[in-house]
C-alpha positions, 0 to 999 in steps of 0.5 A: 741437137739435143745438147743444144736444146739442153744448153738453151734450157739452162740459159733461160732457166725458167726466166721466160715469162708472160703476164699477158695484156693487163686489160685482157678479161680472159686471163683468169680463165686461162690461168684456171685452165693452165693450173688444171692441166698442170695438176692433171699432168697432161702434156701440153705446150703454150704457144701463140701470143703468150709464148711470143711475149715470153720470147720477144717481150712484146705484149698484145691483145689476143683472142684466145690461148693456144695450147699445143699437144701431140695427136695422141694426147689431144683427146685427153687434154680436151677431156680435162678441159671439159671436166673443168666446165669448158665447152669443147668441140673439134672445129677442124678434126685434122688439126684444131679443137676449141674450148670455151668458157665465159666468152673466152676461148682456148685453141687445142692445136695438134697439127696445122691447117695444111697438115704439114706441121704436126706436133710430135715429141721433138716439140716437147724435147726442145721446149723451154720452161717459162712462167705464163700468168705465174704458172710454171709451164713450157712454151713451144720452141722458137723453131717450131713456132716459126715453122708453124706460123710461116704457112699462115698467109690467109687473106684475113691473117698473116703471121709474118709480123710475129716471125719478124719479131721472133727472128729479131729476138731469137735468131742468134739462139735458134737451131737453124739446122733443125729449122731447115729440116722442119721446112724440108722441101718447103725451105723457100717459105723460110727463105722468103721470111728471112728476106722480108725481115731485112726490109722490116729491120734494116738497121739498128737506128743508132750511130757511133763515131770512131768506133764500130761494134758488130756481132760475130758470125753475122754478115754486115752490109755497109752503105757508104758516102762522103759529105766532102772530099773523097775518102776510103773505108778499110778494115784490112782483116775483115774486108777490102778497101773501098772508096767513098765519094760525095753524092754517091753510095758505095757498098761493102759487106764484111763478116767477122768469124772470130771475136776480137778487136780489129783495126779500121782506118781511113786509107785516103789522105784528106787533110790535117789530122789524117794520122789519127783517122783510124778506129777500132772494130769490136766483134762480139757475141750476138748477146753482147751486141744486143747489150751494146745496142740497148745501152747505146739507145739509152744515152747520148744525143740524137744524130739529126741535121744540127748535130750532124752539122757539128759533127762534120766541122774540121776536127782531130783525134775525136774520142769515140762516142755514140748517138742514141738514135738517128733522124729519119732521112738523114743519110738520104739528105747527106747523099743528095746534098740537101742539107741546108747551111747551119750556123754559118757553115758552107752549103753542102757538097757538091754544090759548094765545090762545083767548078765555076765555068 
C-alpha cells in the first residue's frame, strides 16, 4: 500500500488545487488560517468541499473549512487558531472542534460522529499534496474521504452526492483494498454507495459508430436492440455472441483484462455490405478512456431523431465516427418503435414490417 500511495503522490505531484467559490467571502479568513498553521508546522489535512474540488474539479459554496488532525494534535491545532484570534470551542468533544472569526467557521475534525472514522497516521501517510487558495498543503486521501462521508446519512445532510462525484473522478486510482479494510464489518455501506453510483452515472451519454473504446479492467454492460432486421453483436475474445431484435432488449456484459485492440463483428447476415460489418474494440487504461470520452464530448454532431434517421439509411463500409452527445430518450424511442417518419423514410419497425392478414 505504501508504494501505491507514493506513486499517486508522484502522479499528482502537487497539481491538485482548489481556489474555492469566487463569491465566498470567507476565503481570506481560510487563507489566513492555513498560512498560520503551515508556518507553525502543525500537522493537518484539508478535507471537505475544497479537497473534493481538488479531486473532482467541482466548485461549490460551503459553510466552513474542514481541517483534519489526529486526536493527539487536535489541541495544538486549536491553540494555534486561538492564538491567531479565532474563537474556539469543542462542539462535540469526541470528534469535532470549531473555530470562528468574522462570521467564518473552521471545523477541526479528528474522528466522526459515530466514532468509527478516527483520524490516524495512515491518513497522513497517504495524503496527497495540493494547493488550496495558493497555499501548499496536503488533502485528505480520497479513500479516507469516502470512508468518512459514507456514514453521513442524517435527515438534514447526506453526503452520497459527494461520494458519487469522488467515485466518478478517482475510482480508477483508489486503493480499494485499503478502502475495504477501513470499512471492515461495515462493508455493506460502501457497497450501497457503489450500487447507487450506477444509477447516478449510468452512461457517458456519447456515441460511436463502427468503433468501441472501453476502459481496461472495468465491467461494461450493454443493452442492445435493432431498428429493423435481426442482427447479432460479437466480440469473440471478450464475450459470447448475442442476437438483437427490434422491439426487444438483449443484455451483454464484457470486460477486457488487457489493453489492446479486439475485433468485433455483426455475425448475422443482414443484406448488402455485410462483409464490412465489423468494428474495432480498443481497450485502454482508465485515464486513456477518460481522455477519449472528453475529446468525444468536445466535437462531432448530436445523436438525436434527425441524425439517427440519417444513420439508419442503408450504407456500406462507413468509417468510424462519434457523436458528442445523445438526446434523452432516444434508445427508448427506438426500442418502442416510436420514431416518426423523417424525410420520406418508412415508418419505424416493427409497424412497417408487420404481416398483413
